[in-house]
N, C-alpha and C positions, 0 to 999 in steps of 0.2 A: 500495501499501500504504499508506503513512505517511496519506494525509488522510484513506483506508474505516477502518482497524484500528485506528491511537488517534488520528480523527479531528482532525488537527490543523487548525490553520486554511488560510486563503492566504495569509497572510502572513508568520503561518511557514514555512509551504515554501517560499514566494518568498527567505526571511533561506536556506536550508537553502541556494538555489540558487543563491544568492550564494556561495558559501564552499564548494562541491561542483562541480567541473565536470562530472563524465561525469552529473548527473541531471539529466533531461526537465524542461526549462524551464517554467515558471508559463500562462507566455502558452496553450502546449500543449497543457497538462492542460485548462487551461478551455477553450476550444477541444474540446478533446473531450468533456470533458463536457455539452456544449451537446448534442453530434450528437445523443450517447446522446440527451439532452433529446426531442430531435425523434421516437424511431420508438415511442414511447410517451404518453399523452394523462392523465395522473394527474387525477384528478379529487377533491375530499376530501371525507368527508363531511360533513349538515348536523349541528349541535347541542352542543354541548359535554365529546361524546366525540371523540379520537382515532382518524382512520383516512380513510382513501384507498382505490382503487378507480380503476379499468382495462375498461370497456364491454367487457361478451364478447363479443359484435355484434363487435368491433376482433382481438379474442384469441383467435379461430375464428375468423376468416379471416387470419390471423396461420399459423395451426394446419396451415389446409385449403393455405396455398401452398406451403406447408416440407413436405406430404407428396410422397415419393415417386411413388407408385401409389393415390392416393384411392378406394376406390369409389363402389358411388355413390349410395350415403347412410350416407357418416364419420358415425362415433360416435363420441362425445367424453363427458366426465365429468367433474361437477362437484361435487369434493365440498371436504370444513372439518372442520373441530377446533380445538375452545377446546386453551388447554393456559396454564397456572401460572406467571406467571413471577418472582414474589415471593409475600407474602404477603397483602398487598393489590390486586396489580396481575395482570391476567387479558389474553390477545389471542385473537382467533382469530383462523384464519386460510383464506381462501378459497382454492381452483386450480383450473386445471384441464386436462384431456388427451383425448392423442387413443387410445380403444383402437384402435385397428387399425393404429397404428402398429409399427413392427420395437418402438421404448426407450420406454414410455407413458415421459416424464418431465413430473412436473406441473408445469404455471405454474403464478406464483403472483397469481391476479388483485385480490384484497382484505384489505388486513393490518385488524383494528381493535381496535382498547384495548374490551372488552368482558368480558360475563361468558357464556357457554353458555349461554345461558340465551331464552326467546321477548321475556320483554320486552323486556329489551337488545337485542339484536337487530331487534326489531320497530320502536323506536325510533329508533338510531345508523343503522343500514343500509338506509331505504327508501327511496331513491335505486337501489341496487343492486340490490335487488328486485327493484326495477320493470323495473329494466334488465334483467333475466335472465328475466319474467317476460313480456316482450314479444316476445321470442330461441324463446319458446318459444311462445307463442302465435301468433310469425310460422312457426314452423317451417324454417324457411332463416337461410341469411343471404346479404346480399352480397359479390361476388364477383369486382370489375372491373366489366363489362356484366351479369355471369350470378347467376344466383339457386339458390345452390347447396341442396335438400334434408336435414338434419341430423338426426338421432337422440340429443338427451339424456337422460343416466343422472343423478341425483342418490346417492350413495354419502356414507358417511363413517358412523363410529361409530354406536353406538343412542341416543346424546345427542342428539347435532347431529340425526340426522334423529329427532327424535320433535321438540325445538325445533324445526327447516323446520316441522313436519305439524302443526302443533298442537298436538299428542296431550299428554298428560299424563304423570309420569316412570316410566322403566322399573319402577321397582315399584308403577305403580296395577293396579288388576285388573287393565282392560284397555289394554295399552301393546304388544298386539302391533304390525303395521305394515301387513300383511297379512288383517287379520280379526281379525272379534270373542267371540275367543275371552278366558273369563276365564282366574283362574287354579283353578279348579276345576277347569272344560272341560282342565285341561292337562295334569291329571293323570288322564285318560281315557283309558285305552290299546284302551277296544272298536270306537271310531269309524275307521271306512275311510279309508283315505291316502287321496283327494279331498274328504272331510268339510268340511275347513278349506276348501276354494275355491272348495265350491261357491257359487253365487248368493246366498244367502241368511245364507252365513260371511263372503263375503272384502271386505273394507274397500277402498271409491274414492275418490277425491278429491272426486268429488260426496258421496261419504253423511258425507265431514266437513267438507263446507260442511255440510250439512244441522243432522246435528249439532253442530255448533255452537253452535249461537248457544240450546244447549238443555241446553246442559253433559248430551253421554251418551255412553252406550259406550268413555269414557278421551276425549271429545278435549273441550279447552277454547280453547281459539280456531283462529280460521282462517288457515289453513297458507299459512304465506308466501312458498311458492313452490307 
């Protein structure tokens, strides 16, 4: 508690142990810390920014093995959110959780000191997004000697999802994540209920990649995920 809450150094904690008999010895604390560090492989993100991440495949493996009765196709939610901690400092936190678990408790897999926009995320989180895309491309995780097929969903608020998909801001004319409707179209109430879900209006990952070089239909960049 002293080391984490008040950021007390190891030297000061050792001096406390010499004065108080019933405190855990410093050697025991160091040993426990090393054992906890062995459980996770944390990597630093490149560049001038500050950030670390855990490989998504390793965390998904831990979540799968921790489930009491995983289904035939386990479903996991990958989410993110940005928060401002001071006037000039912001963090973006990524997490993953098991949708089919009885208690959905998100596990943090990345913390990056950056702004929640496309350029900042693409410049500072390149290896992290590469790891996510490799899991999505494989469609499965390695658990022991067997491969488990999984379903991964991207979750988050509007700003985070728009940034990850390379779309423009929520105030843009065509800001919908699912279709190409404009602000004027959204005001029309005479459309049938399945109009925006039709193939001519539906926004897909392929259409986003096609529209990104042309800067059309509300797409500004190639998707990060």
